[in-house]
N, C-alpha and C positions, 0 to 999 in steps of 0.2 A: 755479867760475863758476856764475850761475846755471839749475837747469835752467826751460824751458818750462813756459809755465801751460797744460794741455787748455783746449781751451774748454766740454768739463762745470767744468771748475774756475771759470772763469772766469764762466762765465753762476753759481753757484750762488755764489760774492762776489759780484759784482752783484745776486741779486735779495736778499741778505743786507743787502747795505748800502740797500737797500730800503727792504725788511723797518724796517728800523730806521730810516730818514727815516720814513716813513710813523706809528710806531709813537708816534714823540715826535713827530707835530705839526709837524714843522717845516714839513708840504709842505700842511699844511692852507688855507694863504693864494692857496698857488701854484691848488689844485685849482678851489676858490671860483674865482678869478683865469679860468680852465677852465672851469670851467662858466658864467660871466660872459659867455662869448664875445672871451675873448684871446686875439691868434693867437701858437699857440709861436714859427714863424719869423718873418723880414722884419726890415723895419726895426725896429714899433712890437710887437714877438713880444715876450716872454715870456726867451726865449732872449739875445736881445741883450740885456733890461734885466736876462737872471741875468750874465752877461761883465759887462757893465759895472762892474755892481754887486761880481762881486768883483777885477777889475783895482784897481778903486779902493782898494779894502781893500787890496791888497797892493801901493800904491805910500804908503799911508799907511802902514803897518808897516816900512814902508823907509825912509821919512824917521822915522822915531818913533828906531827903530835909531839910522839917521845923526846925525837932533841930542840922541840922548837922554835925553828925555822924554817921559811918553804926552798925547798934547790935553785942556787943560785943567788940567798939572800947575800947582797953587798955590808950587813953584819956578823956573817958568819964565822970567826975566827974571832970573836965576841963569846963566845959559847963552851962552854965548856969540856962538852962533847961535838964529836961531827961524822959525819957519814963514813965511809971506808968502805966502798964499793961495793960489790955484787959476790954471793955461792949460789952451784949453781942447786936445783936440786927435781931430783921425777917424781908426778905425783900421777899417780893412781888416780883415774878420773871415770867417770860413767859417759865421759865419752873419750875413756882413752887413755893413755899417758900422754900427760903433760910436761914437757920444760919447764922452770921458771926460774927467775934467779934474785933469789931472796936479797934485800939489802941488807949492810951490819952495820954496825958502828963502832969505832975507836973503840971506847970503853967495854964493850961487847957485854951492854946494859941495855938492849933491845930485846925484850918478850914478843915478838908477832901474836897478835889471836886468830887472825885472817889462816892463816899455816903456819900452824901451830912447829915449836921446834925438836925435830924426831918425827913429826908428822908424815907420812909417807901415802896417805890414802882420804881423800876429799869424803864424809861420811856420808855421803848418799852410795858411794859404793856400797859401803861395809853395810847399810841396811834392804840393797839391792841381794848382796849376796848371800845375808840372812834369808830375806824370801825366798831366794832358789830352792834354797837349803830347806826352808816348811814346807815347802814345793814337792820333796820329796826324791832330788837333785843329788848324787852325789861330790864330794867335794872334788876328785877328780871331771866330774861329769862341769858344772861351775867353771873349772879352771878351764875347759874346754872352752864350756861358752862364751867367757869373758874376753879367749885371744880372740875365738870367731867373731865376734858380733863386735867388741868396741876396742879392739888394737889392746888390750889394758892383759899385759902376764901376772899372774901372781903365781910365785910359788904352790905349791901342795901344803906346806907347813901355815904360810898366813893362811891361807882360807881355812885351815882346820882354825889357825888361833881366832879369828872373829868370827867363826860358831863355838867357839867355844866360849864366851864371853855373855852370850846369851845363860851359861850355867847358871849365873851367882840371883838371875830374875829368875829360872828353874826352881833354885832352891828360895828362896824365895818367899814363892807361889805358892810352892808344898809343903813349908809348915806358918804359911802365915793364919793368925785367927778366923777363926768359923765364929757360927752362930750356935747358942744355945742349944736351942729345938733348931729338930730338923724332921718335922711331919714324914715325911716318905724321902729314902734313899734308896736311889736303885746300882744296881752293880753287874756290871758285863765285863766279856777280857776276851782281846784280841793276840794272832797269838802271831812273835816278834820269833826271829834268826837270832841267836845272838853267840858268839864266838866265846868259848871258854875251851880258854890253852891250845889245841889244835885237834877240837873238834867243836865242830858248830849242831848247836839245839836248839830244840825248841822252848818257848817261856811263851808263860800265859802274862801279856800287861795286863791286867785287871785294873778298867775306870770307876771310878764311883761320883754320880752325881744323886745331890741332894736339890730336896724341893723344901726352901725356906720359906715361911708364915705368912709371904705376900702369893705365894708358887709359881717364884721367880728359880730355875732352875741353875743349878754354879755346879761346875765339875770340882771337885774338891780334890781328887789325890791323884797319882798315878802309882799302882806297885806293879812291883814284876818278879815273878819266882817260878822258876821252874815246877816247882813239884805244891801242891795246894796241900792245906793242913790245920791241924788247931792251931799249930804254932807260929807262922806268918798271918793268921787272920785275926789271935792272940793280936801278935803286934799292930794289926793292922787298925786293930780297935783304942787299940790302947795309943797308939797316934793322935787316931779322930778327939778322945776326948780329951788326950795333955791338951790339942789347940781346942778346945773349948766345947765342941759336942758335949754336953752335959746329958739328950735322953736323944731318942728316936721312936720317931712309935710306930711305924711298919720300914722295915727294908724289903725289895723287891729282889731274888735275885735265881738262877738256877743251878739250884744241889750242889753250891760249893763245899766239898766233906772238909766238917770240922768249922764252916766260917756257924751255923746255929749256935755254937756251941761258944764261940768268939763272945758272938750278940746276947746273950742270954748274961752270958759273966761278965758283959762291959755295959749293954743298957738293960737290967731284969729285967723291966717289964715292956722290950721292946718285940712285933711283934715278925716273923721271918714269914716271907711270905713268896714260894714259888712261882715264876715267873707262867704262868696261865699257857701265855703260847710257845714258852719253850718247852714246857710237860704234853703240849700236843704232838709239838713238834718232833719229837720224843717217841711219842706213840706213833709216827706214822711212819717211822722209822726203816720198817719195814715190809710196808704195807704197800701194794702193785700198784702201779701206776691209775688203773683201769677202776681198780676198791675205793680209791682213794674218798670219792664223791661220799661213798656209801658208809663206809668208814666216819667221815666226817661227821655227819649225817647221825647217825648214834651216839659221838659224843657227846654232840653239841648238851641233851638234857643234864648228862655229870655237870659241867663245867657251867653252864646257864640257872643249877636248881636254886631253888627257893633258899631251902635248908641243908643241913650237913646230911641228914637223911634221906633225903629227897636223890641228893646225890649220890648215896649210896645203892640208892634202890635201881639208880641207872646204869651203874659200871660193874652191877649183878645182871644185868635187862642183857646189858651189850656182851654182858661175857658169857650167859648164855644163848646169846645168836649166835647163825650161823658165822660173821665176819666177828665175831668177837674170838669163838673158834679156830676161825681159819689164820687166827692174827692173835695170838694169846700172850704177843711181846706189848702187846696194845693194853693189852686188859694190866700184866705186871707194870707197868712205867709208872701208872694214876694210883697204884697199891703200895709200891716202894716209894710214890713220896705221896701217900695223900695225907700221915701228919703236918704236911709244912703247903698240900693243898687248900686241906679247911678251914683255914683262917680270914680266906677272902669271902668263904661263901655267907662271913655273918656277919660281910658290909653290904649298908644299902646301896644300892645301882651307880650312883653318883662316885660314890667313894670306888668302886668295885671297876666301873673307868680309868683310872688315877692309878691302880693299882694290878692291872687287867697284864702289862705288858712290861716289856722292861723296852721299848722298840724307841725310846728317845736315847737310849743308848746305844743300840744298832744302827740307827741312822750316822748316829757320830763312829762307830766304825767300820762301819760302811765306807764311808768316806776317807778315815784310818787306813784301810787298806791299799785306797790307792796310793796312800804313799808310801807307805810302808815295802809295797812289792817291789816295788822300784827299786829298792836300798840294798834287797840280797839278804843283807846281813850285817848284826851292827857289832862295836867293835866290846861291848860293855853295857851292863846294865842302865848306864848315867846315861852315855849313848843314846838309846832306846826312847827312854823318858823325855830327854830336849827333844829330839825331833817331834813325838807325839806332841807338850804342847807345844808347839812352834806350828806345828801344824792346826790343832785346833786354833790357835790362834789366828792362821793365817785365813783358815775354810771363815770364819767370823766377820774378818776383816774385808772377806770379799763381798759376802753378804751383806755388808753395811755399806762397802766404797756401788753395790748394786739395785741396793734400795735410796741412799743420797739420789741414784741419778735421777729417783720418778720421783723425786719430794715436789708435791703440787701435784701430781696429777691426780684423778680420779680412779678412785680402788677399783674400779672396771677394769680402769688403762693399765694397772699395776702386775709386772710379772714378774717383780724381782721375791726371790727365798724371802722367808721370816725368817729367826734366828735359828740355827741347828740344833745347839743345847746353853750354851752361859748364858744369858740375861734374856733364854727365853719363859711364857710364862704358860703355866699349866691349865689349860683347857677347861671352861667350865672349874676353876679351881675354887670359888666362892663357896658353891657349891655342892664343891668337895669338903671343904674347910666343916662351914658346919655339920655336916653329918660326924665327924670330926673330932669336933668340938663337944656333941654330944653323947659322942663310943667314949669319949677320953677325958670326961672334962673339968677335972681336977689337975688335969700333966698341960695341956695348952692354953685353960681360959687365963694362967699368968700370961701368958704370952702374947694374950691379945693386944 
């Protein structure tokens, strides 16, 4: 397998190539045109002309190989097939629309590979459009961006078709096989606006992240639903089961209606754990800013308790305090979620840190909201899932490029962000896995 080329090595190679071209005099004519005021980009730019010349040269070489003789060959008449002029084609590219002449053969058997029959865009342009779409730009925004920056005017339908081509990839991703065991699964949601008939309604896009046996996080799927309920969650759990998930140890989520029952029906031994951070936020919803520090200080003994009884005593103490009487809603939040909160208290500290919060997904959702807010609304659920999937890929790709730029630097000098979710390694996973193997030995040991 080829080793990745470092940024410094890539620069060195590019500089060497440029030096060779300059020394050979091959660029003298180009430099002269630039000095004379010839634009570099745009329809009349040098890059456009250079790409045209390159493509046409390549097409003529392909035809020569197909026919078996060079242009002007004295023995051309002895070959069964021959050249038959050119046909014009407009090709949308990353440097604007390029008008090229495609050579033809008399028998009509020539099938060019460099620019295929029926092809109207270079592949790089498709990638650019998908990248812009993944960044949150609407189709109309992309259309305006292309014509104003590179002079390529693509129709709304063409751009829509390009983005729709990734739908098959989304389907393959959403139905791919999964591991037999995920020790921990986190579930959280963001709200997206989706058109339903003549109305625009809010729907929840639920995103599941699973931690595999190596502690690596993976986005397992995205599901969109207007109303949560046992039927919806039963379908989600059944889908995960059908994709290979035979067992889950702990599912961490934020009190979803009907979810716990669906999990228990699919994986009877799974533990459904309320996200402690969500629970704390819910209890603080009606607490005034001036009292927040005091309330948080009184809540800490509850969620940091060593046992369930100690947590119950701390909650009773909070209820009897001045702050507890002032904010009964905070007490109510903990009591309402008590059955889904207390499993957390049975785990050792190393494991508590892993299941304490769904922040891994919350960080992802924060980035996804930046993308979805630019869209306003989606025409259907599939369009929303497609954009969210593309955005996740785009976020991780950007971070990977940033890390690649810093490859070779000392750790203290690196500033690039690590993986956000997909492929990220859970902190202190080895210690947490050790504790899991002690709590669930019969279920986890065979997967070690």
